C-alpha positions as CSV (number, residue, x, y, z in Angstrom):
1,M,-10.7,-10.0,-3.1
2,L,-7.4,-9.0,-1.3
3,S,-8.1,-12.6,0.2
4,D,-7.2,-13.8,-2.8
5,R,-4.0,-12.6,-3.3
6,K,-0.6,-13.5,-1.5
7,A,0.8,-10.9,0.6
8,P,4.0,-9.2,0.8
9,E,7.5,-11.6,2.7
10,G,6.5,-11.8,6.2
11,F,2.6,-11.2,6.6
12,N,0.0,-13.8,6.1
13,S,-2.6,-12.1,3.8
14,F,-2.5,-8.4,2.5
15,R,-5.6,-7.2,5.6
16,T,-2.9,-8.2,8.0
17,L,-0.4,-6.1,5.8
18,I,-2.9,-3.2,5.6
19,R,-3.9,-2.9,9.0
20,D,-0.3,-3.1,10.2
21,L,0.9,0.0,7.5
22,K,-2.8,2.1,8.8
23,R,-1.4,1.3,12.6
24,Q,1.6,2.5,11.9
25,C,0.7,5.2,10.6
26,E,-2.2,6.0,12.8
27,N,0.1,5.7,15.7
28,K,2.7,8.4,14.0
29,L,-0.2,10.8,13.8
30,T,-1.4,10.9,17.3
31,N,2.2,10.3,19.0
32,P,2.3,14.3,19.8
33,K,6.4,13.6,20.8
34,N,6.9,13.1,17.2
35,S,7.8,16.1,15.6
36,N,5.6,16.7,12.9
37,Y,9.4,16.7,9.7
38,S,10.2,13.0,11.8
39,M,5.9,12.1,11.3
40,A,6.0,12.5,7.5
41,L,9.5,10.9,6.9
42,D,8.3,7.8,8.4
43,L,4.4,8.0,6.6
44,I,6.8,8.4,3.4
45,N,8.6,5.7,4.2
46,I,5.4,3.8,5.1
47,K,4.2,4.6,1.8
48,N,7.1,3.6,0.0
49,I,7.3,0.5,1.3
50,Y,3.9,-0.5,0.5
51,I,4.2,0.7,-2.9
52,N,7.3,-1.6,-3.5
53,N,5.7,-4.3,-2.8
54,L,2.9,-3.6,-4.5
55,I,4.3,-2.9,-7.8
56,L,6.4,-6.6,-7.2
57,E,3.1,-8.0,-6.8
58,L,1.5,-6.8,-10.1
59,N,5.5,-7.6,-11.6
60,R,4.5,-11.2,-10.4
61,N,0.6,-11.4,-11.3
62,I,0.4,-9.4,-13.9
63,N,-0.8,-12.3,-16.8
64,T,-2.4,-15.0,-13.4
65,D,-6.4,-15.6,-13.1
66,Q,-5.9,-14.8,-9.4
67,Y,-4.6,-11.0,-10.7
68,K,-7.4,-11.2,-13.1
69,R,-10.7,-11.7,-10.2
70,L,-9.0,-8.8,-8.3
71,D,-11.1,-6.2,-8.9
72,K,-9.5,-3.3,-6.8
73,M,-5.7,-2.7,-4.6
74,I,-5.7,-0.6,-1.4
75,F,-2.7,1.6,-0.3
76,I,-1.4,4.0,1.9
77,N,-1.7,7.6,1.7
78,R,-1.2,10.2,4.2
79,G,-2.8,7.7,7.0
80,K,-5.8,6.6,5.3
81,V,-6.8,3.5,3.1
82,V,-7.8,4.7,-0.2
83,S,-9.4,2.3,-3.0
84,L,-7.8,2.7,-6.8
85,N,-9.3,0.0,-9.6
86,R,-6.6,-2.1,-11.5
87,K,-6.7,-0.1,-14.4
88,E,-5.4,3.0,-12.3
89,I,-2.7,1.1,-10.9
90,V,-1.7,-0.8,-13.9
91,N,-1.2,2.5,-16.0
92,R,0.4,4.5,-13.5
93,D,3.9,3.8,-13.1
94,Y,5.8,4.2,-9.9
95,K,6.6,7.7,-10.0
96,D,2.9,8.8,-10.5
97,L,2.0,6.4,-7.4
98,L,4.3,8.7,-5.8
99,K,2.4,11.6,-6.5
100,I,-1.0,10.6,-5.7
101,Q,-2.3,12.5,-3.0
């Protein structure tokens, strides 16, 4: 479960991190003052920050019981929360994760 995981620094839990990232994405999508180009860059940056944290967490916990108990991980993709099973994430490298649509 997500609540079993250690969150990246500055966040109390993965749920808090996801909620914060989702809110940022929704703000960019609904704020008419942002141009499409600016919005796209912001969403890419938000996604990349999360993927970097995800890779760090996977590397840190790959052999722990805590990681084995985790059935799913989630990340932000185009402003939506997307769920991937553990094997899909472990078997993809960083560049493949960025290509997921």
